[in-house]
KOLGU-4560 file (N, C-alpha, C; in nm, 3 decimals, padded with zeros to 5 digits):
<recs>
<n_xx: 02.561 n_yy: 01.392 n_zz: 00.969 ca_xx: 02.524 ca_yy: 01.251 ca_zz: 00.976 c_xx: 02.645 c_yy: 01.168 c_zz: 00.936 mol: A seq: 1 type: MET>
<n_xx: 02.663 n_yy: 01.060 n_zz: 01.003 ca_xx: 02.778 ca_yy: 00.974 ca_zz: 00.978 c_xx: 02.728 c_yy: 00.831 c_zz: 00.966 mol: A seq: 2 type: LYS>
<n_xx: 02.770 n_yy: 00.764 n_zz: 00.860 ca_xx: 02.730 ca_yy: 00.624 ca_zz: 00.840 c_xx: 02.853 c_yy: 00.537 c_zz: 00.847 mol: A seq: 3 type: ILE>
<n_xx: 02.851 n_yy: 00.439 n_zz: 00.936 ca_xx: 02.960 ca_yy: 00.344 ca_zz: 00.950 c_xx: 02.905 c_yy: 00.207 c_zz: 00.910 mol: A seq: 4 type: ILE>
<n_xx: 02.968 n_yy: 00.145 n_zz: 00.813 ca_xx: 02.914 ca_yy: 00.019 ca_zz: 00.762 c_xx: 03.025 c_yy: -00.084 c_zz: 00.749 mol: A seq: 5 type: SER>
<n_xx: 02.993 n_yy: -00.207 n_zz: 00.786 ca_xx: 03.079 ca_yy: -00.320 ca_zz: 00.754 c_xx: 02.990 c_yy: -00.439 c_zz: 00.723 mol: A seq: 6 type: ASN>
<n_xx: 03.046 n_yy: -00.556 n_zz: 00.713 ca_xx: 02.969 ca_yy: -00.671 ca_zz: 00.666 c_xx: 02.860 c_yy: -00.714 c_zz: 00.762 mol: A seq: 7 type: LYS>
<n_xx: 02.879 n_yy: -00.692 n_zz: 00.891 ca_xx: 02.783 ca_yy: -00.746 ca_zz: 00.986 c_xx: 02.712 c_yy: -00.640 c_zz: 01.068 mol: A seq: 8 type: LYS>
<n_xx: 02.747 n_yy: -00.513 n_zz: 01.052 ca_xx: 02.688 ca_yy: -00.412 ca_zz: 01.138 c_xx: 02.679 c_yy: -00.280 c_zz: 01.064 mol: A seq: 9 type: LYS>
<n_xx: 02.569 n_yy: -00.211 n_zz: 01.083 ca_xx: 02.552 ca_yy: -00.078 ca_zz: 01.027 c_xx: 02.514 c_yy: 00.017 c_zz: 01.139 mol: A seq: 10 type: LEU>
<n_xx: 02.587 n_yy: 00.125 n_zz: 01.152 ca_xx: 02.555 ca_yy: 00.226 ca_zz: 01.252 c_xx: 02.522 c_yy: 00.355 c_zz: 01.181 mol: A seq: 11 type: GLU>
<n_xx: 02.411 n_yy: 00.416 n_zz: 01.220 ca_xx: 02.373 ca_yy: 00.546 ca_zz: 01.167 c_xx: 02.373 c_yy: 00.644 c_zz: 01.283 mol: A seq: 12 type: VAL>
<n_xx: 02.459 n_yy: 00.744 n_zz: 01.273 ca_xx: 02.471 ca_yy: 00.843 ca_zz: 01.378 c_xx: 02.414 c_yy: 00.975 c_zz: 01.326 mol: A seq: 13 type: LEU>
<n_xx: 02.316 n_yy: 01.029 n_zz: 01.397 ca_xx: 02.255 ca_yy: 01.153 ca_zz: 01.354 c_xx: 02.261 c_yy: 01.255 c_zz: 01.468 mol: A seq: 14 type: THR>
<n_xx: 02.238 n_yy: 01.380 n_zz: 01.432 ca_xx: 02.237 ca_yy: 01.487 ca_zz: 01.530 c_xx: 02.106 c_yy: 01.563 c_zz: 01.515 mol: A seq: 15 type: ARG>
<n_xx: 02.035 n_yy: 01.584 n_zz: 01.625 ca_xx: 01.906 ca_yy: 01.651 ca_zz: 01.613 c_xx: 01.924 c_yy: 01.803 c_zz: 01.616 mol: A seq: 16 type: ASN>
<n_xx: 01.813 n_yy: 01.876 n_zz: 01.607 ca_xx: 01.820 ca_yy: 02.021 ca_zz: 01.593 c_xx: 01.879 c_yy: 02.090 c_zz: 01.716 mol: A seq: 17 type: LYS>
<n_xx: 01.867 n_yy: 02.030 n_zz: 01.834 ca_xx: 01.921 ca_yy: 02.093 ca_zz: 01.954 c_xx: 02.066 c_yy: 02.051 c_zz: 01.979 mol: A seq: 18 type: SER>
<n_xx: 02.128 n_yy: 01.990 n_zz: 01.877 ca_xx: 02.270 ca_yy: 01.954 ca_zz: 01.879 c_xx: 02.306 c_yy: 01.847 c_zz: 01.981 mol: A seq: 19 type: SER>
<n_xx: 02.209 n_yy: 01.772 n_zz: 02.028 ca_xx: 02.240 ca_yy: 01.657 ca_zz: 02.113 c_xx: 02.260 c_yy: 01.536 c_zz: 02.021 mol: A seq: 20 type: HIS>
<n_xx: 02.358 n_yy: 01.458 n_zz: 02.051 ca_xx: 02.388 ca_yy: 01.344 ca_zz: 01.966 c_xx: 02.284 c_yy: 01.233 c_zz: 01.984 mol: A seq: 21 type: ASN>
<n_xx: 02.242 n_yy: 01.177 n_zz: 01.872 ca_xx: 02.154 ca_yy: 01.062 ca_zz: 01.874 c_xx: 02.226 c_yy: 00.949 c_zz: 01.802 mol: A seq: 22 type: ILE>
<n_xx: 02.236 n_yy: 00.836 n_zz: 01.866 ca_xx: 02.304 ca_yy: 00.723 ca_zz: 01.805 c_xx: 02.202 c_yy: 00.611 c_zz: 01.784 mol: A seq: 23 type: SER>
<n_xx: 02.190 n_yy: 00.569 n_zz: 01.660 ca_xx: 02.099 ca_yy: 00.460 ca_zz: 01.627 c_xx: 02.184 c_yy: 00.347 c_zz: 01.572 mol: A seq: 24 type: ILE>
<n_xx: 02.180 n_yy: 00.233 n_zz: 01.637 ca_xx: 02.261 ca_yy: 00.119 ca_zz: 01.595 c_xx: 02.169 c_yy: 00.006 c_zz: 01.550 mol: A seq: 25 type: LYS>
<n_xx: 02.195 n_yy: -00.045 n_zz: 01.431 ca_xx: 02.119 ca_yy: -00.157 ca_zz: 01.379 c_xx: 02.218 c_yy: -00.267 c_zz: 01.343 mol: A seq: 26 type: MET>
<n_xx: 02.201 n_yy: -00.382 n_zz: 01.403 ca_xx: 02.287 ca_yy: -00.495 ca_zz: 01.372 c_xx: 02.218 c_yy: -00.580 c_zz: 01.266 mol: A seq: 27 type: CYS>
<n_xx: 02.281 n_yy: -00.593 n_zz: 01.153 ca_xx: 02.228 ca_yy: -00.676 ca_zz: 01.046 c_xx: 02.327 c_yy: -00.791 c_zz: 01.027 mol: A seq: 28 type: ILE>
<n_xx: 02.290 n_yy: -00.907 n_zz: 01.076 ca_xx: 02.379 ca_yy: -01.021 ca_zz: 01.070 c_xx: 02.357 c_yy: -01.100 c_zz: 00.941 mol: A seq: 29 type: HIS>
<n_xx: 02.465 n_yy: -01.146 n_zz: 00.883 ca_xx: 02.463 ca_yy: -01.232 ca_zz: 00.764 c_xx: 02.412 c_yy: -01.158 c_zz: 00.640 mol: A seq: 30 type: HIS>
<n_xx: 02.418 n_yy: -01.027 n_zz: 00.642 ca_xx: 02.377 ca_yy: -00.950 ca_zz: 00.526 c_xx: 02.482 c_yy: -00.845 c_zz: 00.496 mol: A seq: 31 type: PHE>
<n_xx: 02.496 n_yy: -00.814 n_zz: 00.369 ca_xx: 02.583 ca_yy: -00.705 ca_zz: 00.327 c_xx: 02.496 c_yy: -00.583 c_zz: 00.296 mol: A seq: 32 type: TYR>
<n_xx: 02.547 n_yy: -00.467 n_zz: 00.328 ca_xx: 02.475 ca_yy: -00.345 ca_zz: 00.293 c_xx: 02.488 c_yy: -00.326 c_zz: 00.141 mol: A seq: 33 type: ILE>
<n_xx: 02.375 n_yy: -00.317 n_zz: 00.078 ca_xx: 02.372 ca_yy: -00.311 ca_zz: -00.068 c_xx: 02.351 c_yy: -00.168 c_zz: -00.119 mol: A seq: 34 type: HIS>
<n_xx: 02.265 n_yy: -00.093 n_zz: -00.053 ca_xx: 02.232 ca_yy: 00.039 ca_zz: -00.103 c_xx: 02.192 c_yy: 00.129 c_zz: 00.012 mol: A seq: 35 type: GLN>
<n_xx: 02.242 n_yy: 00.250 n_zz: 00.011 ca_xx: 02.201 ca_yy: 00.353 ca_zz: 00.107 c_xx: 02.156 c_yy: 00.474 c_zz: 00.026 mol: A seq: 36 type: VAL>
<n_xx: 02.032 n_yy: 00.515 n_zz: 00.045 ca_xx: 01.977 ca_yy: 00.628 ca_zz: -00.030 c_xx: 01.927 c_yy: 00.734 c_zz: 00.065 mol: A seq: 37 type: ARG>
<n_xx: 01.957 n_yy: 00.859 n_zz: 00.033 ca_xx: 01.907 ca_yy: 00.973 ca_zz: 00.109 c_xx: 01.801 c_yy: 01.042 c_zz: 00.023 mol: A seq: 38 type: LEU>
<n_xx: 01.681 n_yy: 01.052 n_zz: 00.077 ca_xx: 01.569 ca_yy: 01.110 ca_zz: 00.003 c_xx: 01.525 c_yy: 01.238 c_zz: 00.074 mol: A seq: 39 type: ILE>
<n_xx: 01.526 n_yy: 01.346 n_zz: 00.001 ca_xx: 01.478 ca_yy: 01.474 ca_zz: 00.053 c_xx: 01.352 c_yy: 01.514 c_zz: -00.022 mol: A seq: 40 type: ASN>
<n_xx: 01.250 n_yy: 01.556 n_zz: 00.050 ca_xx: 01.130 ca_yy: 01.606 ca_zz: -00.016 c_xx: 01.063 c_yy: 01.708 c_zz: 00.075 mol: A seq: 41 type: TYR>
<n_xx: 00.971 n_yy: 01.784 n_zz: 00.019 ca_xx: 00.900 ca_yy: 01.888 ca_zz: 00.095 c_xx: 00.753 c_yy: 01.849 c_zz: 00.103 mol: A seq: 42 type: ILE>
<n_xx: 00.701 n_yy: 01.848 n_zz: 00.226 ca_xx: 00.561 ca_yy: 01.815 ca_zz: 00.248 c_xx: 00.505 c_yy: 01.918 c_zz: 00.346 mol: A seq: 43 type: LYS>
<n_xx: 00.396 n_yy: 01.982 n_zz: 00.306 ca_xx: 00.333 ca_yy: 02.087 ca_zz: 00.388 c_xx: 00.433 c_yy: 02.195 c_zz: 00.428 mol: A seq: 44 type: ASN>
<n_xx: 00.511 n_yy: 02.240 n_zz: 00.330 ca_xx: 00.612 ca_yy: 02.344 ca_zz: 00.349 c_xx: 00.718 c_yy: 02.308 c_zz: 00.452 mol: A seq: 45 type: ASN>
<n_xx: 00.739 n_yy: 02.179 n_zz: 00.474 ca_xx: 00.840 ca_yy: 02.133 ca_zz: 00.568 c_xx: 00.928 c_yy: 02.029 c_zz: 00.499 mol: A seq: 46 type: GLU>
<n_xx: 01.058 n_yy: 02.047 n_zz: 00.516 ca_xx: 01.150 ca_yy: 01.953 ca_zz: 00.451 c_xx: 01.156 c_yy: 01.822 c_zz: 00.529 mol: A seq: 47 type: GLN>
<n_xx: 01.146 n_yy: 01.712 n_zz: 00.455 ca_xx: 01.153 ca_yy: 01.579 ca_zz: 00.515 c_xx: 01.277 c_yy: 01.509 c_zz: 00.462 mol: A seq: 48 type: LYS>
<n_xx: 01.339 n_yy: 01.432 n_zz: 00.548 ca_xx: 01.457 ca_yy: 01.355 ca_zz: 00.511 c_xx: 01.435 c_yy: 01.209 c_zz: 00.547 mol: A seq: 49 type: ASN>
<n_xx: 01.459 n_yy: 01.122 n_zz: 00.452 ca_xx: 01.446 ca_yy: 00.978 ca_zz: 00.478 c_xx: 01.575 c_yy: 00.910 c_zz: 00.438 mol: A seq: 50 type: ILE>
<n_xx: 01.626 n_yy: 00.827 n_zz: 00.526 ca_xx: 01.742 ca_yy: 00.745 ca_zz: 00.494 c_xx: 01.693 c_yy: 00.603 c_zz: 00.469 mol: A seq: 51 type: LEU>
<n_xx: 01.711 n_yy: 00.554 n_zz: 00.347 ca_xx: 01.664 ca_yy: 00.420 ca_zz: 00.312 c_xx: 01.784 c_yy: 00.326 c_zz: 00.303 mol: A seq: 52 type: MET>
<n_xx: 01.776 n_yy: 00.218 n_zz: 00.376 ca_xx: 01.885 ca_yy: 00.121 ca_zz: 00.380 c_xx: 01.837 c_yy: -00.011 c_zz: 00.320 mol: A seq: 53 type: LEU>
<n_xx: 01.917 n_yy: -00.068 n_zz: 00.233 ca_xx: 01.884 ca_yy: -00.199 ca_zz: 00.177 c_xx: 02.006 c_yy: -00.288 c_zz: 00.189 mol: A seq: 54 type: LYS>
<n_xx: 01.981 n_yy: -00.413 n_zz: 00.217 ca_xx: 02.090 ca_yy: -00.510 ca_zz: 00.221 c_xx: 02.049 c_yy: -00.628 c_zz: 00.135 mol: A seq: 55 type: SER>
<n_xx: 02.147 n_yy: -00.707 n_zz: 00.099 ca_xx: 02.117 ca_yy: -00.824 ca_zz: 00.018 c_xx: 02.179 c_yy: -00.947 c_zz: 00.081 mol: A seq: 56 type: GLN>
<n_xx: 02.113 n_yy: -01.059 n_zz: 00.061 ca_xx: 02.162 ca_yy: -01.185 ca_zz: 00.113 c_xx: 02.281 c_yy: -01.229 c_zz: 00.029 mol: A seq: 57 type: ASN>
<n_xx: 02.388 n_yy: -01.265 n_zz: 00.097 ca_xx: 02.510 ca_yy: -01.302 ca_zz: 00.025 c_xx: 02.490 c_yy: -01.430 c_zz: -00.057 mol: A seq: 58 type: GLU>
<n_xx: 02.405 n_yy: -01.520 n_zz: -00.010 ca_xx: 02.390 ca_yy: -01.649 ca_zz: -00.077 c_xx: 02.303 c_yy: -01.641 c_zz: -00.202 mol: A seq: 59 type: GLN>
<n_xx: 02.186 n_yy: -01.579 n_zz: -00.191 ca_xx: 02.097 ca_yy: -01.578 ca_zz: -00.308 c_xx: 02.107 c_yy: -01.447 c_zz: -00.388 mol: A seq: 60 type: ASP>
<n_xx: 02.185 n_yy: -01.351 n_zz: -00.338 ca_xx: 02.215 ca_yy: -01.228 ca_zz: -00.410 c_xx: 02.090 c_yy: -01.146 c_zz: -00.442 mol: A seq: 61 type: ASN>
<n_xx: 01.987 n_yy: -01.159 n_zz: -00.360 ca_xx: 01.865 ca_yy: -01.081 ca_zz: -00.379 c_xx: 01.850 c_yy: -00.982 c_zz: -00.264 mol: A seq: 62 type: LYS>
<n_xx: 01.786 n_yy: -00.869 n_zz: -00.293 ca_xx: 01.761 ca_yy: -00.771 ca_zz: -00.187 c_xx: 01.662 c_yy: -00.831 c_zz: -00.088 mol: A seq: 63 type: ILE>
<n_xx: 01.700 n_yy: -00.832 n_zz: 00.037 ca_xx: 01.621 ca_yy: -00.902 ca_zz: 00.139 c_xx: 01.558 c_yy: -00.805 c_zz: 00.239 mol: A seq: 64 type: HIS>
<n_xx: 01.629 n_yy: -00.701 n_zz: 00.274 ca_xx: 01.584 ca_yy: -00.613 ca_zz: 00.382 c_xx: 01.579 c_yy: -00.470 c_zz: 00.333 mol: A seq: 65 type: LEU>
<n_xx: 01.470 n_yy: -00.402 n_zz: 00.363 ca_xx: 01.457 ca_yy: -00.261 ca_zz: 00.332 c_xx: 01.413 c_yy: -00.189 c_zz: 00.458 mol: A seq: 66 type: SER>
<n_xx: 01.487 n_yy: -00.088 n_zz: 00.499 ca_xx: 01.457 ca_yy: -00.016 ca_zz: 00.622 c_xx: 01.454 c_yy: 00.133 c_zz: 00.591 mol: A seq: 67 type: TYR>
<n_xx: 01.347 n_yy: 00.200 n_zz: 00.627 ca_xx: 01.334 ca_yy: 00.342 ca_zz: 00.604 c_xx: 01.324 c_yy: 00.412 c_zz: 00.738 mol: A seq: 68 type: THR>
<n_xx: 01.401 n_yy: 00.520 n_zz: 00.756 ca_xx: 01.410 ca_yy: 00.586 ca_zz: 00.884 c_xx: 01.410 c_yy: 00.737 c_zz: 00.865 mol: A seq: 69 type: MET>
<n_xx: 01.321 n_yy: 00.810 n_zz: 00.932 ca_xx: 01.329 ca_yy: 00.956 ca_zz: 00.928 c_xx: 01.442 c_yy: 01.005 c_zz: 01.017 mol: A seq: 70 type: PRO>
<n_xx: 01.503 n_yy: 01.115 n_zz: 00.980 ca_xx: 01.610 ca_yy: 01.170 ca_zz: 01.063 c_xx: 01.619 c_yy: 01.320 c_zz: 01.043 mol: A seq: 71 type: PHE>
<n_xx: 01.688 n_yy: 01.385 n_zz: 01.134 ca_xx: 01.710 ca_yy: 01.529 ca_zz: 01.123 c_xx: 01.859 c_yy: 01.554 c_zz: 01.112 mol: A seq: 72 type: THR>
<n_xx: 01.894 n_yy: 01.661 n_zz: 01.046 ca_xx: 02.034 ca_yy: 01.697 ca_zz: 01.031 c_xx: 02.068 c_yy: 01.813 c_zz: 01.124 mol: A seq: 73 type: THR>
<n_xx: 02.188 n_yy: 01.809 n_zz: 01.179 ca_xx: 02.232 ca_yy: 01.915 ca_zz: 01.270 c_xx: 02.278 c_yy: 02.038 c_zz: 01.193 mol: A seq: 74 type: GLY>
<n_xx: 02.265 n_yy: 02.153 n_zz: 01.257 ca_xx: 02.309 ca_yy: 02.278 ca_zz: 01.192 c_xx: 02.414 c_yy: 02.345 c_zz: 01.278 mol: A seq: 75 type: LYS>
</recs>
């Protein structure tokens, strides 16, 4: 998994189990990326991965956007 981040755009590039590239692009305008968290847990004997993205408004300095996305990792 590769995360490319700058002030106006965040790209999350993942690879699925069959090794085909999946590109997910999210444009977040007027926000800075504040926090990126990777959460791993096991549910029903299956490993789950969640990528949580948070950004904050530059003007009021409060967390404004929270985005949670499931993804798979390539092997």
